[in-house]
N, C-alpha and C positions, 0 to 999 in steps of 0.2 A: 504494500500500500504506500502510495506516494505521500510524503509529508509536505514537501514544498519544492521550490525551485532554487538551485544553488547559483550564486553570482560571485565571480571574482572581482567584478567592478560594480560600482553603485549604479544601477540602471536609471535612477532618478536624476543623475548628473550627466549631461551630454559630454562625450569624449573623456569620461572618467578613466583614470589609470587603474590598472589592477592593484588590489591590495598587496598581493604577493605574486611571485613567479617562482618557478623552480630555481633554486639557488639563493633565494632571498633570505637574508638574516632577519630573525624575528626575536622579539622579547616577550616574555610572559605577559599576557594581557593585550598584546597588539591585535587589532582587528585583521583577520586574514580572509574573511569572506562574509557574505550575507546569505541568509535563506529567507525567501519570501513564502509566507504561508498565511492563508486566510486574509490576504490583503495587507499584512504587516511584515516588516523586515526585521529579522533577528540577526544581530551581529554575532559572528563566530570569532572567538578569541583564541590566540595561541595559548596552549596550556603550559608552555615552558619557553626558556631561552633556547635558541638553536637555529637551524638552517632548514629551509624547505627542500626536501630531497625528491618528493614526488607529489603531484596533484592528481588524485584519483578520479575526480569528477570534472567534466567539461563545464565551462561557463554556460549559464542559462539552461542547465540540465535538471531533470527531476532527481530528487534524492529521497531516500527512505530512512527510517529509524535504523540506527546501528550500522549505517554504511560508512566506511572510512572515507574521509575527505582528503587528508594529507598524510604524508610520512614526514616527520620532523626528526632530524638528527639533533639530539639533546646536546647542549653545550655543557661541558663539565667544569 
């Protein structure tokens, strides 16, 4: 069952840049994506400091519960 739509850029802002790309460095709490559901946008935050190794979902694609979105290499 689809939960919502995954966005790497903010669709409300024309020509918005992606929050992250493969190889991007992130800090715990950084916004890495949005999920739109029921007409509202939920911000998705990085759970740790690290580097984006993979993005498993394409921009503007449906997502489901418990579907991995990113692979992040933790910074030690």
